[in-house]
C-alpha positions in Angstrom: 0.0 0.0 0.0 1.4 3.2 -1.1 0.4 6.7 0.0 1.8 8.5 -3.1 0.4 8.0 -6.6 2.7 7.0 -9.5 3.0 10.7 -10.6 4.0 11.8 -7.1 6.5 9.0 -6.8 8.0 9.9 -10.1 8.4 13.5 -9.1 10.0 12.7 -5.9 12.3 10.3 -7.6 13.3 12.9 -10.2 13.7 15.5 -7.4 16.0 13.1 -5.4 18.0 12.2 -8.5 18.4 15.9 -9.4 19.5 16.7 -5.9 22.1 13.9 -5.9 23.4 15.1 -9.2 23.8 18.6 -7.9 25.6 17.3 -4.7 27.9 15.3 -6.7 28.8 18.1 -9.0 29.4 20.6 -6.1 31.7 17.9 -4.5 33.5 17.5 -7.9 34.0 21.3 -8.2 35.2 21.5 -4.6 37.8 18.8 -5.4 39.0 20.7 -8.4 39.1 24.1 -6.7 40.4 23.2 -3.2 42.6 20.1 -3.9 44.3 21.4 -7.1 45.0 24.8 -5.6 47.9 23.5 -3.5 50.6 21.0 -4.1 50.4 17.7 -2.2 53.4 17.8 0.1 54.4 15.0 2.6 55.4 15.8 6.2 59.1 15.1 5.2 58.8 17.5 2.3 57.1 20.1 4.6 60.0 19.9 7.1 62.6 20.1 4.4 61.0 23.1 3.0 61.1 24.7 6.5 64.7 23.7 6.8 65.9 25.0 3.4 63.9 28.3 3.8 65.4 29.0 7.2 62.2 28.8 8.9 63.0 25.8 11.0 66.1 27.4 12.3 64.0 30.5 13.3 61.5 28.2 15.1 64.4 26.5 16.9 65.7 29.9 17.9 62.4 31.5 19.0 61.4 28.3 20.9 64.9 27.4 22.3 63.3 27.0 25.8 61.0 24.3 24.5 62.0 20.6 24.7 62.0 18.7 21.4 58.6 17.1 22.3 56.9 20.5 22.6 58.5 21.8 19.4 57.3 18.7 17.6 53.8 19.2 19.1 53.9 22.8 18.0 54.9 22.0 14.5 52.5 19.0 14.2 49.7 21.5 14.9 51.1 24.0 12.4 51.7 21.5 9.7 48.4 19.4 10.4 50.4 16.2 11.0 50.8 13.7 13.7 53.1 14.3 16.6 55.0 10.9 16.5 56.1 11.2 12.8 57.0 15.0 13.3 59.1 14.0 16.3 60.9 11.3 14.2 61.4 13.5 11.3 62.8 16.4 13.5 65.3 14.1 15.1 66.8 13.0 11.7 66.3 16.3 9.6 69.9 17.5 10.3 71.5 14.3 9.1 72.4 14.4 5.4 71.9 10.6 5.2 68.5 10.5 6.7 65.5 9.1 5.0 64.3 12.7 4.3 67.1 13.0 1.8 65.5 11.5 -1.3 65.4 12.5 -4.9 61.7 12.5 -4.8 61.6 14.9 -1.9 64.2 17.3 -3.5 62.3 17.3 -6.9 59.3 18.5 -4.9 61.3 21.1 -3.1 62.9 22.4 -6.4 59.5 22.8 -8.0 58.0 24.6 -5.1 61.0 27.0 -4.5 60.9 27.7 -8.3 57.2 28.3 -8.3 57.3 30.9 -5.5 60.6 32.5 -6.9 63.0 31.5 -4.1 65.9 31.1 -6.5 68.7 30.6 -3.9 66.8 27.8 -2.2 65.8 26.4 -5.5 69.4 26.2 -6.7 70.7 24.7 -3.4 68.0 22.0 -3.5 68.7 21.4 -7.3 72.3 20.8 -6.4 71.4 18.4 -3.7 69.0 16.7 -6.1 71.8 16.2 -8.5 73.9 14.6 -5.8 71.2 12.3 -4.7 70.5 11.1 -8.3 74.2 10.4 -8.8 74.2 8.2 -5.6 71.0 6.4 -6.4 71.4 2.9 -7.6 69.8 2.2 -10.9 66.6 -0.1 -10.6 67.0 -3.5 -12.1 64.4 -4.7 -14.5 64.0 -8.3 -14.9 
């Protein structure tokens, strides 16, 4: 037993379908506008950007009285990342042989510094990228 006539059911179905289509289209537009407006950057890349722009050094200087855990907490809030990974990355960021030092990370840094016009940082990271690429082992196909 239905309370609605066939025409009313059709109208409601058309309305619901139209509404779903509108919602999907809005979500699609939001994805294009909001997600494509900024480059996707990992935590490691964010910290390397802070390091090579001098910002990390300034944060360390400004918050010299904070212990490393509190600095990591502050940065994790600022960068919208989790505290554990931020703490780990901060421990190794000064080491030139750390897992942050990858060609993939430096390719991203070079592109970002170039995009925003920071040529000194771009050139430094580009040189580091060249070093990393020279030291990478070629992948074996087989």
